[in-house]
N, C-alpha and C positions, 0 to 999 in steps of 0.2 A: 791248307785250303780251308778245312771243318771252321779253323778259327775265323779265317778270312769271310766266308759266308756266315757265322755268326754275328760277326761284328756290322756287313751290311743290313743284317735284319734288324739287329737293335736300333741303325739308324733310322730304318723304315718306320718301326714303332715307334721312335720319338717325332719320327716325323709326320706320322698320322696322327699323332693324339695331339700334336699342336696345330694343326689344319681344323682337325675337329674340335679344337678351344675357341677358335678364332671364327668357327663357324656357329657355335652356340652364342659367345658374344655378340657377333653382327646379328644372328637373327633373334636376339632379344631386345635389339634395338640399342646396346651399347655399344662403345668404344672398342674394338680389339684389344687396345693396349689401354685399357682401365684397369686392368687387372696390376703390371706394373707400375700403374700411377699410386692406385690403393699400398702397393709395400714403399713406394718412397713416401708418403703421405705418411704410413706409418710407424716408418723411420723417423720421421720428423718429429711425431709426437713422443718418441723414445727418449730421442735427443732432447726434445723442448722439458719433458719428464725430469728428463735427468739435472735439467739446470733448475727446477724448481725444488725439486728435492734437496739440492745443493744448500740454496738458496734458504728452506728451511730448517736445515741442518745448522745454519749460521746462524738462524732468529733463536731456535730451540737451545743455542750455546752459549749465545749472548743474553739470555733471558734466563737460564740455570743459576749464573755466574753473578749477575747481576746483582749490585745492592737495592735497597728501596728506591733511591733516587737512580735508578736508572744510570750508574754508574760501572764499570767494570775495569779489573787490572789486569792487562795483557800482555803476555811474552813469548817470543816466535823464535822457536829452536828448531833444530834438524839433529840426523844422526849422530854428527859429530860431537853433540851436546846429551848423550845420551850412552857416550862407549866410555872404557878407561877401568881402569880399579875405581875411581872417585869422577863420576862423572860431571859434569858442569849442571848437570839442571839438580841432583841429588846434592850438591854443592849450597845452590841457590836454595832448594826446600828449607838447608839445612840454616837458612839465615832467619827465614819465618818461625821455626823452631824455636831457637837459641835468640831470638828478638825480643824486645820489649812491647807487651801488648800486640806483637805481630800473628800469632798463632790463628785468629779467627779469620785473618785475612786472608788467609787460601780458600775459604769459602766464595772466595770472589776472583779467583784467579782464572783467569781463561790461558791455557795453554793451546797456544797455534803451531801445527805439528807444517813441517814443510815437506814431510816425507812418512812412509808409512812406516818405518823402525822409530821415529822419534811417537809417531801417532799410539803406537802400540805398546811401548814402555810408560808413555803420558797416563794409557787407559790403565794399565797393571798397574799405576801409583795412584790411581780409584781418583784422579783429577778432573777438573773439566776441560775437554779436551777436543778442539775442532781438527781437522786434516784441509791445509791447505792448498788449493788444485793449481799448478799452476803446470798451461799446456807448455809443452815439446823442453823447458827446464827440469833439468834432476838438481834440487837442492839437497844431498842426502850426504854429501862430503864436506868437511872443513872448508870454509870460504873465507881463503886467507883475508887479512883487510886490505881494504884496495884493488883486488884483485878483478878481474870482469865478471866475476860469478857473485862476489861479494858485492859490487856496484849493484847488478841486479833483483839480489835478494832485498838490498835496502831500497828498492825502487817497488818491489813486491810489496813489500812491508805497507809503503807509503799508501800505497792503492787498496788494502788488507782493510787500513785506519780509516781512511775514507768511506767505505763502506758501511764501518761501523759509526761513524760520526752522522750520514746520513741516513742511518735506520733508529734515528734518537739516542743514542747512549753516548756518554760521555766516559770517556776511559784515564785512566792512568797506562802508561805506556813506559815498559820494564824492560829492557836488555836481561836476560839470564845471566850476565855475570855480572850482577848490583848484589849487594848484601842488604837485606832489609834488617839494621838491626832495631829499626825503633819503628812504629807505627807514623805512617809518614803525614796522615790528613792531619792532624792537630797543627802543626805547620806550614801545610798548605794552608791552611785558616780555608777549607775546602765548605764549610758549612755554612759561613758568615758572610750574610748577602751583601753585607756591606763593600765588598769586595767587588764582586760582579765580575771576577777574571775570565776572562777568556781561555786564556792560555800560560801555563808556570812552567816553565822549563831550565834543565836543567846547565850550569854550564862548564867547561874545562874549566879555566883561571876565572874567580867573580873579583870584579872591578870595586869592589864597593858600592855600587849604588843599582841596589834590587829593578831600578826602573830603564836604567841603562841599555841604547840598543847595542853598544860595543863591547858589551859581555862577549866573550867568544861563547856560543851555544854547542851543547851536546846534546842530539835526539836520541840520546840512552835511556832518558829518562824526562819523562815529563806528562803534565795531567792538560785533558783539552777538555772544554764544556761542548757538547752537541748544539749548535747556532746555527743561524744564515751562514755568521762571518767566519766560526770555522770551517764551515762543508765550503765555502768558497775559497778559503786559504787552501785547505788543501787543493782540492780542485787548481789551483793557478800551479802548485806545487810541483802536481803531477803531470802538470802541463808542458813542463819543461823539459821533462825526461829525454828527449828524443834530440832536444838542441844543446846539452851537458854532457856530450861524450866524456871522459874519464876523471868526473866528476861524483862524487856520492852525494847521497839526496840532502845531507846534513850539511853540504857545499852547499847547495841551489838555496838551502832555504835562508843559509846566513848570507848569502848575496840578494836576494828578494828582500830581507830585512833593511842591509843596506840602503836598498833601492826605494824602502819609504812601505813598503806593502802591508805593514801591519798601522801602518797612519791610515794607509788610503782603503784598506776593510775598517778602518775604527773600532780595533782590537784593544782589548785592555789586555795587557801581558807585562808578568814578573820574571824575571830571571833569578834563577834561585842559589842562593850563598852557597860556597863550597865548607862552610864553618858546618851546613847539616848535612846539605847534598853532594858528597864528596867522592874522590875519584885517584886516581893513582897520578893523575897530572897534577893536582893541588889537593895534597891531604888535610881533613880538618884536622883542626887544632885542637880539638877540646873532645874525649873520649863521652865526656857528659852530655853534648849537644846532636854531637852526630846522631844522624838518622841513618843515611844509607851509604856504600863504600861502592865504588865501580873500578872494573876494572878497565878505566880509559889509557889511554898511552901504552897500549900492549897488544904486540901484532899476533901472537896465535893462541891457541884454546888451552894447550900446554903449558904456555906461562901464566896464563890466566889463572887456572886450575891451584897454582902451585902457589902463586901470592896472593888468592884470595882464601887459600886454606890457613897463609901465616893470618890472614885478617881475621877471621874465625878465632883462630891462637888467641891472637891480642884481643880478643873481645870476653873471652871466656876468663883470662888476666884479668880484666879490668871488674867483671863482673863479679870474681871471688873477694875483690879486695873489700876488708871491712871501713878501710877509711876512704873516702871517695874524692879528697882532695889530692891523692897521689898524682901527681903526672906523671904519665906514662906517655911512651912514643911508640909510633905503628914503625912494624917489621920495616927494612928496607924492601921494595921490591925488585930485588937479584932477577929472577929469572924474566920477569918483564921489559926490565932493563937490557935484558941480554937478547932477547927477542929483535931488537932492532939491529944484531951486533953480526946475527948469520940468518942464513933461510933452511927453512929443513929441508 
């Protein structure tokens, strides 16, 4: 009974306080629900401030990593890229360490982390880091090639890169499963204004003509200048997301090329020769020319790590030779070939 009486008394005190509050608000000429509205407004201000802080964080990250010409190297990773005995991120960074004229490029590399674990690892390595926020989606697991989450992640990547262009930053986008064995900028003719190229993109297999739109593109490595034409391209590209079920963003862009979108937008586009910008789909024929090696045509991170480790060993063997005319061949990509034969 005492407990019941106490409860009644407690409720009476609360009710009396509420009535007194409303009386005071009304006597002051204020709406009795003014305080509630203030709380809602305060909450909105917090959300707006949070979004503003996120935008400021991105601008800060881009600015810190940028070269003098507002160009940034961007790679996007998640938790799966920082786990294991030899994480993919560490292997990716090894390429910059062992490559020719590549070490200084680390200063212009922005690692975009899709989850907290990969962001923490990036910060631990003292790199330029940015945490990518995606409401309602968790990208911390490995997104196996062409799974639904893989496709979602690729579209989120496209949206982020579009935002980068709109901020006036040009960029080299690189998958983290690419070995940078030489500085690619001389091969990209990036500082020669005579080219005035809007986009240069890698290919799975090169058909011999760097201006041919029949080259099968690979969106794992490309360089794009920030201008109205490229911003329009990315807007049109991302706008197709909801009407492209089952297609990754690379397939959608390939379809757009076939429809003549490059010509429609007046874009000047170059398709990169696999002699220089190589991959597992079509390996470079010349160790003396190869610039990057992409673990494309491969299904899992585990397989990529195994075969990219072999690429590093091949590269070290080439660099140790005193006679540069010796012909070498790349180690077969056994793990990647097998990744298509069985599921994890």
